[in-house]
C-alpha positions in Angstrom: 0.0 0.0 0.0 1.5 3.3 -1.0 2.3 5.8 1.7 1.4 9.4 1.8 4.5 11.5 2.4 2.3 14.3 3.8 1.1 12.1 6.6 4.3 10.1 7.1 6.4 13.2 7.8 4.1 15.9 9.4 5.6 19.3 9.7 6.2 20.7 13.2 6.4 24.3 14.3 9.9 25.6 13.9 10.9 23.2 11.1 11.9 24.4 7.7 8.9 24.5 5.3 9.6 22.1 2.4 7.4 24.2 0.2 9.7 27.2 0.5 13.0 26.9 -1.3 12.9 23.1 -0.9 13.1 23.4 2.8 16.5 25.1 2.6 17.8 28.5 3.8 17.4 31.0 1.0 20.5 33.2 0.4 19.5 36.7 -0.6 21.8 39.3 -2.3 23.2 42.1 -0.3 24.6 42.4 3.2 21.4 43.1 5.1 17.9 41.6 5.1 16.2 43.9 7.7 12.4 43.6 7.2 9.8 41.5 5.4 6.2 42.0 4.3 3.7 39.6 2.7 0.7 40.8 0.7 -2.7 39.3 0.4 -1.6 37.1 -2.4 1.4 35.6 -0.5 3.9 37.7 -2.4 7.0 38.3 -0.2 9.0 41.5 -0.1 12.4 41.6 1.8 14.3 44.8 2.2 17.9 45.7 3.3 21.1 47.0 1.9 23.9 46.0 -0.6 26.9 47.2 1.5 27.8 48.0 5.1 29.0 51.5 4.4 30.4 53.2 1.3 28.5 53.0 -1.9 25.6 51.1 -0.2 22.2 51.0 -1.9 18.9 49.8 -0.6 17.6 46.6 -2.0 14.1 45.1 -2.4 13.8 41.4 -3.2 10.3 40.1 -4.3 9.6 36.4 -3.9 6.8 34.0 -4.6 5.4 31.9 -1.8 7.8 29.1 -2.7 10.9 31.4 -2.5 11.5 31.9 -6.2 12.0 35.3 -7.6 8.9 37.0 -8.9 9.3 37.5 -12.7 6.7 40.3 -12.8 8.8 42.4 -10.3 11.7 44.2 -12.0 12.1 41.4 -14.5 12.8 38.8 -11.7 15.8 40.8 -10.3 16.0 42.6 -6.9 15.7 46.4 -7.1 18.8 48.3 -6.1 18.6 52.0 -5.7 19.6 55.0 -3.5 17.3 57.5 -1.8 19.6 60.3 -3.0 22.1 60.0 -6.0 25.4 58.7 -4.7 24.4 58.6 -1.1 24.6 55.6 1.2 21.1 54.2 1.6 19.6 51.4 3.6 16.0 50.2 3.7 14.9 49.2 7.2 11.1 48.8 7.0 8.6 47.7 4.3 4.8 47.7 4.1 2.4 46.7 1.3 -0.3 49.3 0.8 -4.0 48.3 0.1 -3.5 49.1 -3.6 -0.5 46.7 -3.8 2.2 49.4 -3.9 5.3 48.9 -1.8 6.4 51.5 0.7 9.9 51.3 2.2 11.4 53.4 5.0 15.1 53.7 5.7 18.0 56.0 6.2 20.2 58.0 3.9 23.6 59.5 4.5 23.3 63.3 4.4 27.1 63.8 4.9 29.2 64.3 8.0 28.0 61.0 9.5 24.5 62.4 9.8 21.6 60.4 8.5 18.0 61.3 7.5 14.7 59.5 7.3 14.0 58.4 3.7 11.1 56.7 2.0 10.4 55.3 -1.5 7.2 53.9 -3.0 7.2 51.2 -5.7 4.5 49.9 -8.0 3.8 46.1 -7.9 5.9 45.7 -11.1 9.1 47.0 -9.3 9.2 50.5 -10.8 9.2 53.6 -8.8 5.9 55.3 -8.2 6.7 58.7 -9.7 3.6 60.3 -8.2 5.1 59.9 -4.7 7.4 62.6 -3.3 10.0 63.6 -5.9 10.2 60.9 -8.6 9.3 58.2 -6.1 11.5 59.2 -3.2 10.8 61.4 -0.2 13.2 62.7 2.5 11.2 64.3 5.3 12.9 67.0 7.3 12.5 68.2 10.9 13.3 71.5 12.5 15.1 70.3 15.6 18.4 72.1 15.0 20.2 70.3 17.8 19.1 66.8 16.7 20.8 64.5 14.2 20.2 60.9 13.2 23.6 59.4 13.5 25.0 55.9 13.7 27.8 57.1 16.0 27.9 59.1 19.2 29.6 62.2 18.0 29.8 63.5 21.6 31.8 60.5 22.9 35.3 61.2 24.3 38.2 59.9 22.4 38.8 59.3 18.7 36.9 56.1 18.4 33.2 56.5 17.5 30.7 54.9 20.0 27.7 53.1 18.5 24.3 54.2 19.8 21.9 52.4 17.5 20.3 55.7 16.8 19.6 55.0 13.1 16.8 52.4 13.6 13.5 53.4 12.1 9.9 52.3 12.4 7.0 52.5 10.0 3.3 52.3 10.6 0.3 53.0 8.4 -3.0 54.1 9.9 -6.0 56.0 8.5 -4.3 56.8 5.2 -1.4 58.4 6.9 2.2 57.3 7.3 3.8 57.4 10.7 7.6 57.1 11.0 9.7 57.2 14.1 13.3 56.6 15.1 16.0 57.4 17.6 18.2 60.5 17.1 21.0 62.2 19.0 21.2 65.6 20.6 24.4 67.3 19.8 26.4 68.2 22.9 23.9 66.7 25.4 24.7 63.0 24.7 21.0 62.1 24.9 18.9 59.9 22.6 15.6 61.4 21.5 12.7 59.6 20.0 11.4 61.4 16.9 7.8 60.8 15.6 6.6 62.2 12.3 3.2 62.0 10.6 3.1 62.3 6.8 0.0 62.6 4.7 -0.9 60.0 2.1 0.8 61.8 -0.7 4.1 62.3 1.1 4.3 65.9 -0.3 3.4 67.9 2.8 5.2 66.7 5.9 3.7 67.4 9.3 5.3 67.0 12.7 3.3 65.2 15.4 1.7 67.3 18.1 4.0 65.8 20.7 6.8 67.7 18.9 9.4 65.3 20.2 8.8 62.3 22.5 10.6 62.1 25.8 14.3 62.5 25.9 16.3 59.9 27.8 19.9 59.6 28.7 21.4 56.3 27.6 24.9 54.9 28.1 27.2 54.6 25.1 27.4 51.0 23.7 30.8 50.0 22.5 
């Protein structure tokens, strides 16, 4: 009597799914795979970066439910791009909008070890949504003159930079608006500040939240 492999080897929670990449770890291009989103049709989007520092671009990989590349997204190849021409860029958050468009949030190098929030919106076929921001990209600004988004503690004593994890960003969609937040650094005060920004649905007019800036808290430097 023939056996049914599906009943002979039941899958248990935590085991590799044999239906995804044959049950093997899938190696993605780039150096970072930071966030993942799945749409209503089980299409998978993974975002990250192509390099750890200089000349880094953000990257978007689009996969089918079985782990193969989606041929209808950028011709089956991951998207590599920068939020600003020639500027180091890293995608840290991704969300699929109700209309199927893909919104990513990350950071971009503004020079002098300072970073800024950066967003991009893509169509389901992997091309930039030119109706969003400026040719598909948006870099919101804030008017806190003493605050910078920096990967390093510029106020630390000594010549070696001290890592503060202040570049991490967060993305949330609610009521047709985009909310982004992240940790920044106050120059001279050695404090981490949580920034919260509310953007309208077109990402053309940027509005700051009523709370202006969330609470400031002193945190120790992390080597």
